[in-house]
TIMI-2910 file (N, C-alpha, C, CB; in pm, 1 decimal, decimal comma, always signed):
<rs>
+----------+----------+----------+----------+----------+----------+----------+----------+----------+----------+----------+----------+------+
!      n_x !      n_y !      n_z !     ca_x !     ca_y !     ca_z !      c_x !      c_y !      c_z !     cb_x !     cb_y !     cb_z ! resn !
+----------+----------+----------+----------+----------+----------+----------+----------+----------+----------+----------+----------+------+
!    +80,0 !   -119,0 !     +0,0 !     +0,0 !     +0,0 !     +0,0 !    +85,0 !   +126,5 !     +0,0 !    -91,4 !     -0,8 !   +117,9 !  Unk !
!   +197,0 !   +118,5 !    +65,7 !   +280,8 !   +237,0 !    +75,5 !   +334,1 !   +278,8 !    -61,5 !   +396,6 !   +211,8 !   +171,5 !  Unk !
!   +366,7 !   +182,8 !   -145,6 !   +419,3 !   +214,1 !   -278,3 !   +315,8 !   +290,4 !   -361,1 !   +461,4 !    +85,3 !   -351,3 !  Unk !
!   +188,0 !   +258,7 !   -344,1 !    +83,6 !   +329,1 !   -418,3 !    +73,8 !   +475,9 !   -376,2 !    -51,2 !   +259,8 !   -397,9 !  Unk !
!    +94,0 !   +501,5 !   -249,7 !    +92,3 !   +639,5 !   -201,3 !   +211,1 !   +718,2 !   -257,8 !    +94,8 !   +642,3 !    -46,9 !  Unk !
!   +326,1 !   +653,3 !   -263,9 !   +444,9 !   +719,1 !   -319,9 !   +423,8 !   +749,9 !   -467,3 !   +570,3 !   +630,8 !   -301,4 !  Unk !
!   +370,1 !   +654,0 !   -540,5 !   +344,7 !   +674,3 !   -683,8 !   +241,9 !   +784,6 !   -704,4 !   +296,2 !   +543,4 !   -750,0 !  Unk !
!   +139,5 !   +789,5 !   -622,8 !    +37,8 !   +893,8 !   -634,6 !    +97,0 !  +1031,8 !   -604,7 !    -79,6 !   +864,7 !   -539,7 !  Unk !
!   +184,6 !  +1038,9 !   -504,8 !   +248,2 !  +1166,9 !   -472,1 !   +338,3 !  +1213,0 !   -586,3 !   +329,6 !  +1155,1 !   -341,7 !  Unk !
!   +413,1 !  +1121,7 !   -646,0 !   +499,8 !  +1157,7 !   -758,6 !   +418,1 !  +1199,6 !   -880,3 !   +591,4 !  +1040,3 !   -795,0 !  Unk !
!   +305,1 !  +1133,8 !   -902,7 !   +219,2 !  +1170,9 !  -1015,6 !   +163,3 !  +1311,4 !   -996,2 !   +104,0 !  +1069,4 !  -1031,9 !  Unk !
!   +124,9 !  +1344,8 !   -874,2 !    +74,4 !  +1480,6 !   -846,7 !   +182,5 !  +1584,5 !   -864,7 !    +18,2 !  +1489,5 !   -705,3 !  Unk !
!   +304,3 !  +1551,6 !   -824,2 !   +416,3 !  +1643,6 !   -839,9 !   +451,1 !  +1663,0 !   -986,7 !   +537,9 !  +1592,8 !   -763,6 !  Unk !
!   +451,4 !  +1554,9 !  -1062,4 !   +485,9 !  +1566,1 !  -1204,4 !   +381,2 !  +1647,4 !  -1279,0 !   +499,8 !  +1427,0 !  -1267,9 !  Unk !
!   +255,4 !  +1638,4 !  -1236,0 !   +151,4 !  +1716,8 !  -1301,0 !   +174,1 !  +1866,1 !  -1278,2 !    +13,2 !  +1675,4 !  -1249,5 !  Unk !
!   +217,1 !  +1902,9 !  -1158,4 !   +246,7 !  +2043,9 !  -1130,4 !   +364,1 !  +2092,6 !  -1214,0 !   +276,6 !  +2064,0 !   -981,3 !  Unk !
!   +464,3 !  +2008,0 !  -1228,3 !   +580,8 !  +2046,0 !  -1308,6 !   +541,0 !  +2063,5 !  -1454,5 !   +692,5 !  +1940,4 !  -1296,0 !  Unk !
!   +456,0 !  +1975,7 !  -1505,9 !   +409,4 !  +1988,9 !  -1643,9 !   +329,4 !  +2118,2 !  -1662,7 !   +323,8 !  +1867,3 !  -1683,3 !  Unk !
!   +250,4 !  +2156,7 !  -1564,9 !   +176,7 !  +2282,7 !  -1574,1 !   +273,0 !  +2400,8 !  -1576,2 !    +77,9 !  +2296,5 !  -1456,8 !  Unk !
!   +376,5 !  +2392,9 !  -1493,6 !   +475,9 !  +2500,0 !  -1491,1 !   +544,4 !  +2512,7 !  -1626,4 !   +580,0 !  +2474,6 !  -1381,0 !  Unk !
!   +583,7 !  +2399,9 !  -1686,0 !   +648,8 !  +2404,4 !  -1816,1 !   +551,1 !  +2444,6 !  -1927,0 !   +711,0 !  +2269,2 !  -1847,9 !  Unk !
!   +423,3 !  +2429,2 !  -1904,7 !   +324,6 !  +2474,3 !  -2002,1 !   +300,0 !  +2623,2 !  -1993,8 !   +195,2 !  +2400,6 !  -1982,8 !  Unk !
!   +308,0 !  +2679,2 !  -1873,7 !   +284,9 !  +2822,5 !  -1855,0 !   +405,3 !  +2903,8 !  -1901,0 !   +253,9 !  +2853,1 !  -1708,1 !  Unk !
!   +523,5 !  +2851,1 !  -1885,7 !   +645,5 !  +2924,7 !  -1918,4 !   +648,1 !  +2973,3 !  -2063,8 !   +766,5 !  +2837,4 !  -1891,6 !  Unk !
!   +620,9 !  +2888,8 !  -2165,3 !   +623,9 !  +2941,0 !  -2302,9 !   +515,0 !  +3045,1 !  -2330,3 !   +609,4 !  +2826,6 !  -2401,1 !  Unk !
!   +400,8 !  +3032,2 !  -2264,1 !   +293,6 !  +3130,2 !  -2284,6 !   +336,8 !  +3266,8 !  -2231,3 !   +162,5 !  +3083,8 !  -2214,9 !  Unk !
!   +392,7 !  +3269,2 !  -2111,4 !   +439,2 !  +3395,3 !  -2052,6 !   +552,7 !  +3454,0 !  -2135,5 !   +485,4 !  +3373,8 !  -1907,0 !  Unk !
!   +644,3 !  +3369,8 !  -2180,3 !   +755,3 !  +3416,8 !  -2263,3 !   +704,8 !  +3475,1 !  -2394,8 !   +853,5 !  +3302,4 !  -2290,8 !  Unk !
!   +606,3 !  +3411,5 !  -2456,3 !   +548,5 !  +3463,2 !  -2580,7 !   +481,7 !  +3598,2 !  -2561,5 !   +448,1 !  +3364,7 !  -2636,5 !  Unk !
!   +411,5 !  +3614,2 !  -2450,4 !   +347,6 !  +3743,1 !  -2422,3 !   +452,7 !  +3851,4 !  -2401,8 !   +256,9 !  +3733,0 !  -2298,2 !  Unk !
!   +558,6 !  +3818,7 !  -2328,3 !   +665,8 !  +3917,8 !  -2307,6 !   +732,3 !  +3954,6 !  -2439,9 !   +771,7 !  +3863,4 !  -2209,1 !  Unk !
!   +753,3 !  +3857,6 !  -2528,3 !   +813,8 !  +3887,2 !  -2658,0 !   +722,5 !  +3975,9 !  -2741,2 !   +845,0 !  +3757,6 !  -2733,6 !  Unk !
!   +593,2 !  +3952,7 !  -2732,8 !   +498,4 !  +4034,0 !  -2808,1 !   +495,7 !  +4177,4 !  -2758,0 !   +359,4 !  +3973,7 !  -2800,1 !  Unk !
!   +499,3 !  +4195,5 !  -2627,2 !   +495,5 !  +4329,2 !  -2568,1 !   +626,9 !  +4403,3 !  -2591,4 !   +466,1 !  +4320,2 !  -2418,1 !  Unk !
!   +738,5 !  +4334,8 !  -2580,8 !   +870,0 !  +4397,7 !  -2590,9 !   +925,7 !  +4397,2 !  -2733,4 !   +966,8 !  +4328,0 !  -2498,8 !  Unk !
!   +844,8 !  +4365,3 !  -2833,9 !   +894,8 !  +4352,0 !  -2970,3 !   +952,4 !  +4482,4 !  -3024,9 !   +784,2 !  +4303,8 !  -3060,8 !  Unk !
!   +900,1 !  +4595,4 !  -2983,6 !   +944,9 !  +4722,5 !  -3038,9 !  +1068,6 !  +4777,2 !  -2969,8 !   +834,6 !  +4823,1 !  -3030,2 !  Unk !
!  +1097,1 !  +4732,3 !  -2849,6 !  +1211,6 !  +4782,9 !  -2775,2 !  +1337,9 !  +4705,5 !  -2810,6 !  +1185,3 !  +4775,2 !  -2624,7 !  Unk !
!  +1447,4 !  +4778,9 !  -2826,0 !  +1576,9 !  +4714,1 !  -2846,6 !  +1632,9 !  +4674,4 !  -2709,9 !  +1676,6 !  +4808,7 !  -2923,3 !  Unk !
!  +1691,3 !  +4555,6 !  -2698,2 !  +1743,1 !  +4514,1 !  -2567,3 !  +1863,8 !  +4597,8 !  -2526,6 !  +1781,1 !  +4365,4 !  -2569,4 !  Unk !
!  +1870,3 !  +4633,2 !  -2401,1 !  +1983,6 !  +4707,0 !  -2346,6 !  +2084,6 !  +4606,2 !  -2293,1 !  +1938,4 !  +4806,7 !  -2234,7 !  Unk !
!  +2190,3 !  +4582,3 !  -2369,4 !  +2287,3 !  +4479,6 !  -2333,8 !  +2372,6 !  +4517,8 !  -2213,3 !  +2376,2 !  +4451,0 !  -2451,4 !  Unk !
!  +2380,6 !  +4644,4 !  -2182,6 !  +2459,2 !  +4687,6 !  -2066,9 !  +2390,4 !  +4650,2 !  -1935,4 !  +2482,7 !  +4839,0 !  -2072,5 !  Unk !
!  +2258,7 !  +4637,9 !  -1935,5 !  +2185,2 !  +4605,8 !  -1814,0 !  +2151,4 !  +4457,0 !  -1802,1 !  +2058,5 !  +4686,7 !  -1808,9 !  Unk !
!  +2186,1 !  +4378,0 !  -1901,2 !  +2155,8 !  +4235,7 !  -1899,7 !  +2236,8 !  +4166,6 !  -1790,2 !  +2184,9 !  +4172,1 !  -2037,5 !  Unk !
!  +2171,9 !  +4102,7 !  -1691,7 !  +2246,3 !  +4042,9 !  -1580,2 !  +2335,6 !  +3926,6 !  -1621,8 !  +2150,2 !  +3995,9 !  -1475,0 !  Unk !
!  +2296,2 !  +3851,1 !  -1723,3 !  +2379,4 !  +3738,6 !  -1768,5 !  +2507,6 !  +3790,3 !  -1833,0 !  +2301,4 !  +3649,4 !  -1868,3 !  Unk !
!  +2495,3 !  +3892,2 !  -1915,7 !  +2614,2 !  +3947,9 !  -1980,3 !  +2705,0 !  +4019,3 !  -1880,1 !  +2573,2 !  +4044,4 !  -2091,1 !  Unk !
!  +2645,7 !  +4086,0 !  -1781,3 !  +2728,4 !  +4150,0 !  -1678,3 !  +2805,5 !  +4045,3 !  -1598,7 !  +2641,1 !  +4235,0 !  -1583,5 !  Unk !
!  +2742,1 !  +3934,0 !  -1566,7 !  +2809,8 !  +3825,4 !  -1495,8 !  +2922,6 !  +3767,1 !  -1581,7 !  +2708,7 !  +3714,6 !  -1457,4 !  Unk !
!  +2896,0 !  +3751,6 !  -1710,7 !  +2998,8 !  +3698,3 !  -1800,6 !  +3117,7 !  +3793,0 !  -1810,8 !  +2940,2 !  +3673,0 !  -1940,0 !  Unk !
!  +3091,3 !  +3921,2 !  -1817,8 !  +3200,9 !  +4018,3 !  -1825,4 !  +3283,9 !  +4019,3 !  -1697,2 !  +3145,8 !  +4158,4 !  -1852,5 !  Unk !
!  +3220,0 !  +3992,9 !  -1584,5 !  +3293,1 !  +3989,8 !  -1458,2 !  +3383,1 !  +3867,9 !  -1444,9 !  +3196,4 !  +3993,4 !  -1343,4 !  Unk !
!  +3337,6 !  +3753,6 !  -1496,0 !  +3408,3 !  +3628,6 !  -1469,4 !  +3484,4 !  +3572,1 !  -1588,9 !  +3311,6 !  +3527,0 !  -1421,9 !  Unk !
!  +3463,5 !  +3625,4 !  -1707,6 !  +3532,8 !  +3576,7 !  -1826,5 !  +3607,3 !  +3691,8 !  -1892,9 !  +3433,3 !  +3511,5 !  -1925,8 !  Unk !
!  +3711,8 !  +3658,4 !  -1963,9 !  +3783,3 !  +3760,5 !  -2042,2 !  +3714,1 !  +3773,0 !  -2176,8 !  +3935,6 !  +3724,0 !  -2060,3 !  Unk !
!  +3654,1 !  +3887,2 !  -2203,4 !  +3583,1 !  +3910,2 !  -2328,9 !  +3648,8 !  +4027,1 !  -2399,8 !  +3431,3 !  +3937,4 !  -2304,7 !  Unk !
!  +3690,6 !  +4003,4 !  -2524,0 !  +3756,8 !  +4106,7 !  -2602,4 !  +3652,3 !  +4204,5 !  -2654,9 !  +3837,9 !  +4044,4 !  -2719,2 !  Unk !
!  +3690,5 !  +4330,5 !  -2670,0 !  +3595,7 !  +4436,0 !  -2706,6 !  +3561,3 !  +4437,1 !  -2854,4 !  +3651,2 !  +4569,7 !  -2668,1 !  Unk !
!  +3645,6 !  +4380,5 !  -2940,0 !  +3624,7 !  +4386,1 !  -3084,5 !  +3563,5 !  +4256,6 !  -3136,5 !  +3756,6 !  +4414,3 !  -3156,2 !  Unk !
!  +3499,4 !  +4266,5 !  -3253,5 !  +3449,7 !  +4149,2 !  -3322,8 !  +3563,7 !  +4090,0 !  -3403,8 !  +3328,3 !  +4184,1 !  -3413,5 !  Unk !
!  +3568,1 !  +3957,5 !  -3412,4 !  +3673,4 !  +3889,9 !  -3487,3 !  +3611,5 !  +3789,4 !  -3583,1 !  +3772,8 !  +3819,9 !  -3392,0 !  Unk !
!  +3524,5 !  +3836,8 !  -3668,4 !  +3460,9 !  +3749,7 !  -3766,5 !  +3372,4 !  +3646,2 !  -3698,6 !  +3566,2 !  +3680,4 !  -3852,4 !  Unk !
!  +3390,0 !  +3520,9 !  -3738,3 !  +3308,1 !  +3412,9 !  -3684,5 !  +3376,9 !  +3337,9 !  -3571,5 !  +3272,0 !  +3316,6 !  -3794,1 !  Unk !
!  +3488,5 !  +3386,3 !  -3524,6 !  +3562,7 !  +3316,7 !  -3419,4 !  +3499,5 !  +3343,4 !  -3282,8 !  +3710,8 !  +3360,5 !  -3419,5 !  Unk !
!  +3491,0 !  +3239,2 !  -3201,6 !  +3437,2 !  +3254,8 !  -3066,5 !  +3546,1 !  +3285,3 !  -2965,2 !  +3362,7 !  +3129,6 !  -3025,2 !  Unk !
!  +3667,5 !  +3241,3 !  -2991,6 !  +3779,3 !  +3272,7 !  -2902,6 !  +3892,6 !  +3332,0 !  -2984,1 !  +3827,3 !  +3146,7 !  -2825,8 !  Unk !
!  +3968,0 !  +3419,4 !  -2919,4 !  +4078,8 !  +3489,0 !  -2983,4 !  +4196,7 !  +3486,6 !  -2886,9 !  +4039,8 !  +3636,2 !  -3022,5 !  Unk !
!  +4317,2 !  +3464,9 !  -2941,7 !  +4437,4 !  +3469,4 !  -2858,6 !  +4509,7 !  +3600,3 !  -2887,6 !  +4530,8 !  +3346,0 !  -2885,4 !  Unk !
!  +4521,6 !  +3684,0 !  -2785,8 !  +4593,7 !  +3812,3 !  -2797,1 !  +4704,3 !  +3812,9 !  -2692,9 !  +4496,9 !  +3936,0 !  -2777,4 !  Unk !
!  +4826,1 !  +3831,5 !  -2735,2 !  +4942,6 !  +3836,8 !  -2647,2 !  +4952,4 !  +3712,8 !  -2558,2 !  +4937,1 !  +3962,1 !  -2560,9 !  Unk !
!  +4917,7 !  +3597,4 !  -2613,1 !  +4927,9 !  +3472,2 !  -2538,0 !  +4814,0 !  +3446,7 !  -2441,3 !  +5054,6 !  +3470,5 !  -2463,0 !  Unk !
!  +4711,6 !  +3531,9 !  -2440,5 !  +4597,2 !  +3516,0 !  -2350,0 !  +4473,1 !  +3491,2 !  -2434,0 !  +4578,5 !  +3641,8 !  -2258,3 !  Unk !
!  +4394,7 !  +3389,1 !  -2398,3 !  +4273,3 !  +3356,9 !  -2473,5 !  +4156,6 !  +3440,3 !  -2422,6 !  +4240,5 !  +3206,3 !  -2463,0 !  Unk !
!  +4086,5 !  +3505,2 !  -2516,2 !  +3969,1 !  +3586,6 !  -2488,3 !  +3849,5 !  +3529,2 !  -2562,8 !  +3993,0 !  +3734,3 !  -2528,0 !  Unk !
!  +3731,3 !  +3549,7 !  -2508,9 !  +3608,8 !  +3522,7 !  -2584,7 !  +3581,5 !  +3645,1 !  -2669,1 !  +3486,7 !  +3489,3 !  -2490,4 !  Unk !
!  +3535,3 !  +3626,3 !  -2791,6 !  +3502,4 !  +3740,2 !  -2875,6 !  +3358,2 !  +3782,9 !  -2847,7 !  +3522,2 !  +3705,9 !  -3025,9 !  Unk !
!  +3323,1 !  +3900,6 !  -2893,4 !  +3186,0 !  +3949,1 !  -2874,8 !  +3088,2 !  +3867,1 !  -2956,4 !  +3175,3 !  +4096,8 !  -2913,4 !  Unk !
!  +3137,0 !  +3800,8 !  -3059,4 !  +3051,2 !  +3716,6 !  -3143,5 !  +2990,7 !  +3603,1 !  -3061,7 !  +3131,1 !  +3659,6 !  -3262,6 !  Unk !
!  +3059,5 !  +3555,9 !  -2962,6 !  +3008,2 !  +3442,8 !  -2883,9 !  +2899,4 !  +3485,6 !  -2787,7 !  +3120,9 !  +3376,5 !  -2806,6 !  Unk !
!  +2876,4 !  +3615,7 !  -2765,7 !  +2776,8 !  +3661,4 !  -2668,8 !  +2662,0 !  +3736,7 !  -2733,6 !  +2842,1 !  +3749,1 !  -2565,6 !  Unk !
!  +2674,3 !  +3778,2 !  -2857,5 !  +2566,5 !  +3857,4 !  -2919,0 !  +2500,1 !  +3782,7 !  -3031,2 !  +2619,8 !  +3989,6 !  -2970,8 !  Unk !
+----------+----------+----------+----------+----------+----------+----------+----------+----------+----------+----------+----------+------+
</rs>
């Protein structure tokens, strides 16, 4: 009997997770529709600010290369983040 209770609890939990994953694309689509006219401000983006703090990112574009070696030091190019 105990196994049935465990399975029922997991089924209820998985249903909540599926609802969460169903709501996420709807909310994201609405945000994209509302923000379609605004250009993103890359200076305020928290992911890019974190990357700039913890990774060496070169200021110039270098074609299609994601990493660049300057003076013996490897940098990520801006192409890999934009």
